[in-house]
KOLDO-559907 format. One line per 8 residues: for each residue x, y negated, z negated of C-alpha. Coordinates in nm, 2 decimals, always signed. Each point is the difference from the previous one (the first is absolute). Layout:
// KOLDO-559907
X Y Z ~ ... $
// end
This chain:
// KOLDO-559907
+0.00 +0.01 +0.00 ~ +0.13 -0.36 +0.07 ~ +0.06 -0.23 -0.29 ~ -0.32 -0.22 -0.11 ~ +0.05 -0.35 +0.08 ~ -0.02 -0.23 -0.30 ~ -0.29 -0.23 +0.01 ~ +0.18 -0.33 +0.13 $
+0.10 +0.18 +0.30 ~ -0.31 +0.15 +0.04 ~ -0.15 -0.36 +0.01 ~ +0.30 -0.12 +0.25 ~ -0.10 +0.30 +0.27 ~ -0.39 -0.02 -0.02 ~ +0.07 -0.37 +0.09 ~ +0.23 +0.11 +0.22 $
-0.20 +0.24 +0.20 ~ -0.30 -0.26 -0.05 ~ +0.24 -0.29 +0.18 ~ +0.09 +0.29 +0.31 ~ -0.35 +0.08 +0.04 ~ -0.08 -0.35 +0.05 ~ +0.31 -0.08 +0.20 ~ -0.11 +0.25 +0.32 $
-0.19 -0.31 +0.08 ~ +0.30 -0.28 +0.05 ~ -0.08 -0.37 -0.06 ~ +0.17 -0.24 +0.24 ~ +0.21 -0.28 -0.16 ~ +0.19 -0.31 +0.21 ~ +0.27 +0.23 +0.06 ~ -0.02 +0.15 +0.39 $
-0.19 +0.29 +0.01 ~ +0.04 +0.30 +0.22 ~ -0.12 +0.33 +0.03 ~ +0.14 +0.33 -0.13 ~ +0.17 +0.12 +0.29 ~ +0.17 -0.29 +0.10 ~ +0.10 -0.08 -0.39 ~ +0.14 +0.38 +0.00 $
+0.22 -0.10 +0.31 ~ +0.26 -0.15 -0.24 ~ +0.02 +0.31 -0.20 ~ +0.24 +0.31 +0.05 ~ -0.31 +0.23 +0.06 ~ -0.28 -0.16 +0.16 ~ -0.22 +0.27 +0.06 ~ +0.02 +0.12 -0.37 $
-0.07 -0.36 -0.10 ~ -0.30 +0.00 +0.19 ~ -0.13 +0.31 -0.12 ~ +0.03 -0.14 -0.36 ~ -0.11 -0.33 +0.04 ~ -0.40 -0.15 -0.02 ~ -0.17 -0.07 +0.34 ~ -0.06 -0.36 -0.08 $
+0.21 -0.26 +0.12 ~ +0.22 -0.19 -0.30 ~ +0.34 -0.16 +0.01 ~ +0.34 +0.15 -0.16 ~ -0.09 -0.12 -0.34 ~ -0.33 +0.19 +0.03 ~ +0.22 +0.31 +0.18 ~ +0.26 -0.01 -0.29 $
-0.23 -0.02 -0.26 ~ -0.19 +0.30 +0.07 ~ +0.32 +0.22 +0.13 ~ +0.15 -0.04 -0.36 ~ -0.32 +0.04 -0.21 ~ -0.07 +0.29 +0.22 ~ +0.42 +0.11 -0.08 ~ -0.12 -0.06 -0.35 $
-0.24 +0.24 +0.00 ~ +0.17 +0.27 +0.19 ~ +0.30 -0.03 -0.23 ~ -0.18 +0.12 -0.31 ~ -0.17 +0.23 +0.19 ~ +0.33 +0.17 +0.10 ~ +0.11 -0.02 -0.35 ~ -0.28 +0.17 -0.10 $
+0.03 +0.30 +0.28 ~ +0.39 +0.05 -0.14 ~ -0.10 +0.05 -0.37 ~ -0.28 +0.25 +0.13 ~ +0.25 +0.19 +0.19 ~ +0.19 +0.01 -0.26 ~ -0.19 +0.15 -0.26 ~ -0.17 +0.23 +0.21 $
+0.28 +0.16 +0.22 ~ +0.32 -0.05 -0.22 ~ +0.00 +0.40 -0.10 ~ +0.04 +0.03 +0.39 ~ +0.23 -0.26 +0.06 ~ +0.40 +0.06 -0.02 ~ +0.22 -0.25 -0.20 ~ +0.08 -0.21 +0.30 $
-0.34 -0.09 +0.16 ~ -0.14 -0.10 -0.36 ~ +0.30 -0.22 -0.07 ~ -0.08 -0.13 +0.33 ~ -0.38 -0.02 -0.08 ~ +0.12 -0.16 -0.33 ~ +0.22 -0.27 +0.26 ~ -0.35 -0.08 +0.14 $
-0.19 -0.02 -0.30 ~ +0.28 -0.29 -0.13 ~ -0.03 -0.22 +0.37 ~ -0.35 +0.05 +0.01 ~ -0.03 -0.16 -0.36 ~ +0.24 -0.27 +0.13 ~ -0.18 -0.05 +0.28 ~ -0.34 -0.09 -0.13 $
+0.20 -0.24 -0.25 ~ +0.13 -0.18 +0.32 ~ -0.30 -0.02 +0.21 ~ -0.19 -0.12 -0.33 ~ +0.25 -0.28 +0.00 ~ -0.02 -0.12 +0.33 ~ -0.41 +0.07 +0.02 ~ +0.03 -0.29 -0.28 $
+0.22 -0.22 +0.23 ~ -0.18 +0.05 +0.32 ~ -0.34 -0.05 -0.12 ~ +0.06 -0.35 -0.16 ~ +0.11 -0.19 +0.34 ~ +0.01 -0.01 +0.37 ~ +0.30 -0.15 +0.09 ~ +0.37 +0.01 +0.03 $
+0.12 +0.04 -0.37 ~ +0.33 -0.16 -0.14 ~ +0.31 +0.22 +0.13 ~ +0.10 +0.18 -0.35 ~ -0.44 +0.07 -0.03 ~ +0.00 +0.15 +0.33 ~ +0.36 +0.14 -0.01 ~ -0.16 +0.18 -0.35 $
-0.28 +0.13 +0.18 ~ +0.18 +0.15 +0.31 ~ +0.24 +0.17 -0.22 ~ -0.28 +0.15 -0.18 ~ -0.16 +0.13 +0.31 ~ +0.29 +0.11 +0.16 ~ +0.07 +0.20 -0.32 ~ -0.31 +0.20 +0.03 $
+0.12 +0.09 +0.33 ~ +0.32 +0.13 -0.15 ~ -0.17 +0.22 -0.24 ~ -0.25 +0.14 +0.26 ~ +0.31 +0.10 +0.17 ~ +0.19 +0.13 -0.29 ~ -0.29 +0.22 -0.04 ~ +0.00 +0.15 +0.30 $
+0.33 +0.07 +0.05 ~ +0.01 +0.23 -0.35 ~ -0.32 +0.21 +0.08 ~ +0.11 +0.03 +0.38 ~ +0.15 +0.34 -0.02 ~ -0.25 +0.12 -0.24 ~ -0.26 +0.20 +0.15 ~ -0.25 +0.05 -0.29 $
-0.01 -0.41 -0.02 ~ -0.16 -0.03 +0.32 ~ -0.34 -0.12 -0.15 ~ +0.21 -0.33 -0.14 ~ +0.20 -0.08 +0.33 ~ -0.33 -0.14 +0.23 ~ -0.17 -0.19 -0.29 ~ +0.42 -0.15 +0.01 $
+0.01 -0.10 +0.36 ~ -0.33 -0.09 +0.01 ~ +0.02 -0.24 -0.29 ~ +0.33 -0.08 +0.17 ~ -0.15 -0.16 +0.29 ~ -0.26 -0.19 -0.20 ~ +0.31 -0.15 -0.19 ~ +0.14 -0.08 +0.30 $
-0.30 -0.24 +0.12 ~ +0.00 -0.19 -0.36 ~ +0.37 -0.08 +0.07 ~ -0.04 -0.12 +0.36 ~ -0.27 -0.23 -0.10 ~ +0.17 -0.12 -0.31 ~ +0.29 -0.10 +0.19 ~ -0.24 -0.21 +0.28 $
-0.21 -0.19 -0.20 ~ +0.19 -0.04 -0.33 ~ +0.36 +0.03 +0.08 ~ +0.14 -0.40 +0.09 ~ +0.15 -0.01 +0.34 ~ +0.29 -0.20 -0.08 ~ +0.24 +0.09 -0.30 ~ +0.23 -0.23 -0.17 $
+0.26 -0.12 +0.26 ~ +0.30 +0.20 -0.07 ~ +0.33 -0.15 -0.13 ~ +0.36 +0.11 +0.11 ~ +0.22 -0.12 -0.29 ~ +0.12 +0.18 -0.25 ~ -0.19 -0.02 -0.33 ~ +0.14 +0.26 -0.32 $
-0.26 -0.10 -0.28 ~ +0.21 -0.14 -0.27 ~ -0.23 +0.25 -0.26 ~ +0.28 +0.23 -0.08 ~ +0.28 -0.10 -0.20 ~ +0.34 +0.16 +0.02 ~ -0.10 +0.31 +0.10 ~ -0.26 +0.04 -0.27 $
-0.39 +0.00 -0.07 ~ -0.10 -0.35 -0.16 ~ -0.23 +0.14 -0.24 ~ -0.26 -0.23 -0.23 ~ -0.12 +0.19 -0.33 ~ -0.12 -0.12 -0.36 ~ +0.27 +0.01 -0.23 ~ -0.12 +0.32 -0.13 $
+0.03 +0.20 +0.32 ~ +0.31 -0.21 +0.02 ~ +0.17 +0.16 -0.26 ~ -0.11 +0.35 +0.04 ~ +0.14 +0.01 +0.37 ~ +0.32 -0.18 -0.12 ~ +0.05 +0.29 -0.26 ~ -0.06 +0.31 +0.24 $
+0.17 -0.16 +0.33 ~ +0.34 +0.18 +0.06 ~ +0.04 -0.23 +0.37 ~ -0.09 -0.31 -0.17 ~ -0.22 -0.10 +0.28 ~ -0.17 -0.29 -0.21 ~ +0.25 -0.29 -0.12 ~ -0.14 -0.30 -0.16 $
+0.17 -0.24 +0.29 ~ -0.17 +0.24 +0.27 ~ -0.38 -0.02 -0.13 ~ -0.23 -0.12 +0.32 ~ -0.34 -0.13 +0.00 ~ -0.09 +0.26 +0.30 ~ -0.01 +0.35 -0.21 ~ -0.26 -0.02 -0.28 $
+0.05 +0.35 -0.26 ~ -0.33 +0.08 -0.19 ~ +0.14 +0.28 -0.17 ~ +0.32 +0.25 -0.01 ~ +0.03 +0.40 -0.06 ~ +0.35 +0.17 +0.01 ~ +0.02 +0.36 +0.10 ~ +0.32 +0.16 -0.09 $
+0.10 +0.38 -0.02 ~ +0.15 +0.00 -0.34 ~ -0.31 -0.12 -0.17 ~ +0.09 -0.36 -0.08 ~ -0.25 -0.14 +0.20 ~ -0.36 +0.00 +0.03 ~ -0.06 +0.30 +0.19 ~ +0.24 +0.29 +0.14 $
-0.19 +0.02 +0.34 ~ -0.10 -0.26 +0.30 ~ -0.36 +0.12 -0.01 ~ -0.06 -0.04 -0.32 ~ +0.14 -0.34 -0.03 ~ -0.26 -0.07 +0.34 ~ -0.29 +0.15 -0.18 ~ +0.05 -0.26 -0.30 $
-0.01 -0.31 +0.28 ~ -0.37 -0.18 +0.02 ~ -0.22 +0.09 +0.27 ~ -0.05 -0.28 +0.28 ~ +0.21 -0.27 -0.10 ~ -0.03 -0.31 +0.22 ~ +0.31 -0.18 +0.09 ~ -0.01 -0.27 -0.22 $
-0.03 +0.25 -0.28 ~ +0.37 +0.04 +0.05 ~ +0.20 +0.32 +0.01 ~ -0.03 +0.30 -0.23 ~ +0.41 +0.08 +0.01 ~ +0.13 +0.37 -0.02 ~ +0.34 -0.03 -0.08 ~ +0.18 +0.36 +0.08 $
+0.32 +0.02 -0.14 ~ +0.26 +0.22 +0.18 ~ -0.07 +0.37 +0.06 ~ -0.13 +0.26 +0.24 ~ -0.37 +0.05 -0.02 ~ -0.10 +0.31 +0.13 ~ -0.39 -0.09 +0.04 ~ -0.27 -0.12 +0.27 $
-0.08 -0.34 -0.10 ~ -0.36 -0.11 +0.14 ~ -0.09 -0.35 -0.02 ~ -0.37 -0.01 +0.10 ~ -0.24 -0.27 +0.10 ~ -0.13 -0.09 -0.34 ~ +0.36 -0.11 -0.12 ~ +0.08 -0.28 +0.17 $
+0.27 -0.30 -0.07 ~ +0.25 +0.28 -0.11 ~ +0.38 -0.12 +0.01 ~ +0.27 +0.29 -0.03 ~ +0.34 -0.06 -0.11 ~ +0.26 +0.25 +0.03 ~ +0.40 -0.09 -0.12 ~ +0.09 +0.07 +0.36 $
+0.02 +0.24 +0.29 ~ +0.15 +0.31 -0.13 ~ -0.02 -0.05 -0.32 ~ -0.38 -0.02 -0.02 ~ -0.16 +0.34 +0.22 ~ -0.32 +0.09 +0.06 ~ +0.06 +0.33 +0.16 ~ -0.23 +0.31 +0.14 $
-0.01 +0.24 +0.29 ~ -0.38 +0.05 +0.14 ~ +0.00 +0.07 +0.38 ~ -0.24 +0.12 +0.26 ~ +0.17 +0.34 +0.02 ~ -0.07 +0.07 -0.35 ~ -0.39 -0.08 +0.06 ~ -0.02 -0.37 -0.07 $
-0.15 -0.23 +0.23 ~ +0.25 -0.31 +0.14 ~ -0.26 -0.20 -0.19 ~ +0.05 +0.19 -0.32 ~ +0.37 +0.06 -0.01 ~ +0.14 -0.35 -0.18 ~ +0.20 -0.01 -0.27 ~ -0.14 -0.38 -0.05 $
-0.32 -0.02 +0.10 ~ -0.17 -0.39 -0.02 ~ -0.33 -0.13 +0.11 ~ -0.05 -0.27 -0.29 ~ +0.05 -0.33 +0.16 ~ +0.25 -0.25 -0.09 ~ +0.25 +0.22 -0.07 ~ +0.39 -0.09 -0.09 $
+0.28 +0.26 -0.01 ~ +0.35 -0.10 -0.03 ~ +0.34 +0.17 -0.07 ~ -0.11 +0.36 +0.05 ~ +0.10 +0.32 +0.20 ~ -0.34 +0.21 +0.13 ~ +0.14 +0.33 +0.10 ~ -0.16 +0.32 +0.18 $
+0.28 +0.31 -0.03 ~ -0.28 +0.23 +0.22 ~ +0.35 -0.04 +0.30 ~ -0.09 +0.03 +0.34 ~ -0.04 +0.33 +0.00 ~ -0.39 -0.08 -0.13 ~ -0.08 -0.24 +0.24 ~ -0.25 -0.27 -0.11 $
+0.08 -0.11 -0.36 ~ -0.07 -0.33 -0.12 ~ +0.21 -0.21 -0.25 ~ -0.21 -0.29 +0.00 ~ -0.37 -0.03 +0.11 ~ -0.13 -0.35 +0.01 ~ -0.35 -0.15 +0.02 ~ +0.02 -0.26 -0.20 $
-0.10 -0.33 +0.16 ~ +0.21 -0.31 -0.10 ~ +0.27 +0.21 -0.14 ~ +0.39 -0.07 +0.03 ~ +0.30 +0.23 -0.09 ~ +0.33 -0.18 -0.10 ~ +0.34 +0.17 +0.00 ~ -0.15 +0.38 +0.04 $
+0.16 +0.29 +0.12 ~ -0.26 +0.28 +0.20 ~ +0.17 +0.33 +0.05 ~ -0.11 +0.25 +0.21 ~ -0.02 +0.20 +0.35 ~ -0.30 +0.04 +0.23 ~ -0.24 -0.28 -0.11 ~ +0.21 -0.16 -0.31 $
-0.23 -0.36 +0.00 ~ -0.39 +0.01 +0.09 ~ -0.08 -0.35 +0.00 ~ -0.38 +0.11 +0.05 ~ -0.22 -0.31 +0.01 ~ -0.03 -0.35 -0.11 ~ +0.22 -0.28 -0.03 ~ +0.39 +0.09 -0.13 $
+0.33 -0.15 -0.03 ~ +0.33 +0.15 -0.03 ~ +0.32 -0.18 -0.14 ~ +0.36 +0.14 +0.00 ~ -0.12 +0.31 -0.03 ~ +0.20 +0.33 +0.14 ~ -0.17 +0.25 +0.19 ~ +0.10 +0.35 +0.06 $
-0.15 +0.23 +0.25 ~ +0.01 +0.20 +0.35 ~ -0.34 +0.06 +0.19 ~ -0.27 -0.28 +0.00 ~ +0.19 -0.11 -0.35 ~ -0.20 -0.32 -0.04 ~ -0.36 +0.07 +0.13 ~ -0.40 -0.10 -0.04 $
-0.24 -0.29 +0.11 ~ +0.07 -0.31 -0.27 ~ +0.09 -0.31 +0.09 ~ +0.38 +0.00 -0.11 ~ +0.27 -0.20 -0.01 ~ +0.34 +0.16 -0.09 ~ +0.28 -0.30 -0.05 ~ +0.36 +0.02 -0.08 $
-0.05 +0.37 -0.08 ~ +0.23 +0.32 +0.10 ~ -0.10 +0.27 +0.28 ~ +0.18 +0.28 -0.04 ~ -0.06 +0.30 +0.23 ~ +0.13 +0.30 -0.13 ~ +0.16 +0.38 +0.12 ~ -0.33 +0.18 +0.12 $
-0.09 +0.36 +0.03 ~ +0.17 +0.17 +0.33 ~ -0.20 -0.11 +0.34 ~ -0.16 -0.30 -0.19 ~ +0.07 -0.35 +0.08 ~ -0.09 -0.34 -0.19 ~ -0.27 -0.21 +0.02 ~ +0.03 -0.30 -0.28 $
-0.37 -0.13 +0.06 ~ -0.34 +0.17 +0.11 ~ -0.27 -0.26 -0.01 ~ -0.39 +0.12 -0.02 ~ -0.20 -0.29 +0.13 ~ -0.31 +0.18 +0.21 ~ -0.20 -0.31 +0.06 ~ +0.10 -0.30 +0.21 $
-0.19 -0.23 -0.27 ~ +0.21 +0.15 -0.30 ~ +0.21 -0.28 -0.12 ~ +0.27 +0.24 -0.11 ~ +0.40 +0.04 +0.10 ~ +0.31 +0.07 -0.11 ~ +0.22 -0.28 +0.02 ~ +0.38 +0.02 -0.06 $
+0.16 -0.31 -0.06 ~ +0.38 -0.06 -0.05 ~ +0.09 +0.37 -0.17 ~ +0.29 +0.20 +0.07 ~ -0.01 +0.36 +0.18 ~ +0.29 +0.22 -0.08 ~ +0.06 +0.37 +0.01 ~ +0.03 +0.15 -0.36 $
+0.28 +0.19 -0.09 ~ -0.11 +0.34 +0.09 ~ -0.12 -0.11 +0.31 ~ +0.32 -0.21 +0.07 ~ +0.26 +0.29 -0.07 ~ -0.20 +0.24 +0.23 ~ +0.09 +0.11 +0.34 ~ -0.20 -0.33 +0.17 $
-0.27 +0.20 +0.21 ~ -0.29 -0.12 -0.20 ~ -0.16 -0.24 +0.17 ~ -0.19 -0.32 -0.23 ~ -0.30 -0.15 +0.17 ~ -0.15 -0.37 -0.13 ~ -0.35 +0.15 +0.01 ~ -0.28 +0.22 +0.19 $
-0.35 -0.06 +0.02 ~ -0.19 +0.24 -0.27 ~ -0.36 -0.15 +0.12 ~ -0.11 -0.18 +0.31 ~ +0.05 -0.38 -0.09 ~ +0.33 +0.06 -0.18 ~ +0.15 -0.36 -0.07 ~ +0.39 -0.07 -0.14 $
+0.19 -0.26 +0.06 ~ +0.39 -0.03 -0.12 ~ +0.10 -0.33 -0.03 ~ +0.36 -0.15 -0.09 ~ +0.10 +0.34 -0.08 ~ +0.36 +0.15 -0.02 ~ +0.04 +0.29 +0.20 ~ +0.25 +0.27 -0.04 $
+0.09 +0.25 +0.29 ~ -0.17 +0.25 -0.15 ~ -0.29 -0.16 +0.17 ~ -0.09 +0.20 +0.35 ~ +0.08 -0.24 +0.29 ~ -0.39 +0.10 +0.12 ~ -0.15 -0.19 -0.28 ~ -0.29 +0.20 -0.09 $
-0.13 +0.32 +0.08 ~ -0.35 +0.12 +0.16 ~ -0.24 +0.22 -0.27 ~ -0.14 +0.21 +0.30 ~ -0.01 -0.05 +0.35 ~ -0.11 -0.32 +0.10 ~ -0.19 -0.02 -0.36 ~ -0.04 -0.38 -0.08 $
+0.25 -0.14 +0.20 ~ -0.23 -0.24 +0.17 ~ -0.18 -0.11 -0.30 ~ +0.27 -0.02 -0.29 ~ +0.16 -0.32 -0.04 ~ +0.40 +0.03 -0.09 ~ +0.22 -0.31 +0.01 ~ +0.35 -0.11 -0.07 $
+0.11 -0.37 -0.12 ~ +0.33 -0.10 +0.00 ~ +0.16 +0.37 -0.19 ~ +0.39 +0.01 -0.03 ~ +0.26 +0.30 -0.01 ~ +0.11 +0.27 +0.27 ~ -0.36 +0.19 -0.01 ~ -0.20 -0.34 +0.09 $
+0.11 -0.06 +0.31 ~ -0.35 +0.05 +0.23 ~ +0.13 +0.03 +0.34 ~ -0.05 +0.36 -0.05 ~ -0.31 +0.00 -0.13 ~ -0.34 +0.16 +0.10 ~ -0.22 -0.11 +0.28 ~ -0.35 +0.05 -0.18 $
-0.28 -0.23 +0.07 ~ -0.02 -0.10 -0.37 ~ +0.35 -0.04 -0.07 ~ +0.13 -0.35 -0.01 ~ +0.30 -0.22 -0.09 ~ -0.12 -0.33 -0.14 ~ +0.08 -0.35 -0.04 ~ -0.02 -0.17 -0.36 $
-0.35 -0.16 +0.07 ~ -0.16 +0.39 +0.01 ~ +0.27 +0.10 -0.27 ~ -0.14 -0.24 -0.20 ~ -0.35 +0.18 -0.01 ~ +0.17 +0.27 -0.22 ~ +0.15 -0.22 -0.28 ~ -0.12 +0.02 -0.35 $
-0.16 -0.33 +0.01 ~ -0.17 +0.08 +0.35 ~ -0.07 +0.37 -0.04 ~ -0.03 +0.09 -0.38 ~ -0.15 -0.37 -0.10 ~ +0.27 +0.05 -0.27 ~ +0.05 -0.38 -0.10 ~ -0.38 +0.08 -0.15 $
+0.11 +0.28 -0.20 ~ +0.37 +0.11 -0.03 ~ +0.11 -0.29 -0.24 ~ -0.18 +0.16 -0.29 ~ +0.21 +0.27 +0.04 ~ +0.33 -0.17 -0.07 ~ +0.16 +0.18 +0.28 ~ +0.19 -0.23 +0.24 $
-0.10 +0.02 +0.38 ~ +0.12 -0.19 +0.32 ~ -0.35 -0.11 +0.16 ~ +0.09 -0.05 +0.30 ~ +0.27 +0.09 +0.27 ~ +0.33 +0.01 -0.13 ~ +0.29 -0.28 +0.11 ~ +0.29 +0.12 +0.12 $
// end
């Protein structure tokens, strides 16, 4: 049986059903009215779009509200379907199938949350939104499609889940319609003018986080911090810490495990509350750490790379889904991770084995190391920023469909299994209206020690297209001779070669020469104007949320 819906939610759905019933008769407003058939031409699948819209003429705002409302209802129906499926068939399902369905369950719950937020916005206004507000909703609607694809990917080889895959595919088409209409009706056609000057945000002091605390919290922090990250002359006004706990394996702190510290954090904090800071002292923590959607605005600081280490070894070969294999999984909005190593030790032989899976909106990692082989860093969805991090891996070792910028990071291709090649990125954009992509800015690509000392027969590529609209940009990045001259590698024949967007701008080093690059329709060598679209300021709108993290960043292109 599906879980019982509480009274407030029941009232919400009664109103929502009523709204949909009346919306079949669409009321024109001063915005241009068109037929459903004409409106659907702006969506990726016009035939499907026309099949779900009412027959009356309307405008883009009418159609968007209708499709978002219908999407919201479908998301709850699908969540109930998964619950019933798990309850009724658990005894006949394999452990892998159960894990895949549980992934779908958590993803569908997120979709309901995201659609609820989106509906509140589209129901209030019928005009272009300010850039940040439009970006918020477009990001959520993009993530919904990512969640659907993740669920589908997890179930694709599980024959016992056939009753679930068809609803997933149909709902995905509906969500795509919602995103297309929102993009057309609410997203401004022009964005702020890109600037090209170097602007290093000054919130960082001498490489240390500026933290604002109460005197009590400050005393606790200073008494436990071995690295003395906080100094009296380095306190800034940007980062507010509401409380602090310490994790130490020797029992000298508040907790001996990271998960216990996370459980003690308040639920559903907002940015103005300040961060709940978890200080993790040096040690090897063999635990699978999960920061779920309720644990928002956590900051986790370790004692440094290779000093505070979180490690695990889950992998696809051992029966886990890729989505379910991470050592550290983050979903809670506003997470900040500093001075840690996140490691998956399954090894190349176990194939997909994730160190970090990040689906946390407005999340930031600074001075962290992510170590694995295939699928090391899963930048799953929403808006993310990485600064001065080290990422090690082999096949597709930075993958996912987030809206993400890597800045001043070190990317280390490792020695893969015999017969394998390295692909640094595998970006997973599935819909042309998704605002997602991977931007790699002012980073360094060098072979790891094991690859550098090998016989040199392993090819390393900048990326390959995991999904049809894959989008990845390298800007002002040093590429050592480990990078193959062709630059990029196809996924499967001609798949996505005309629909992807891969670009390079002003990179340096022996592997950066673009003369021998692929000649695909979707590959570009771009100029500064185009590159500026993928900076922190323009791609992430990072000036609106990164300062509160205390992490330094260059918001535009770097002046050399």
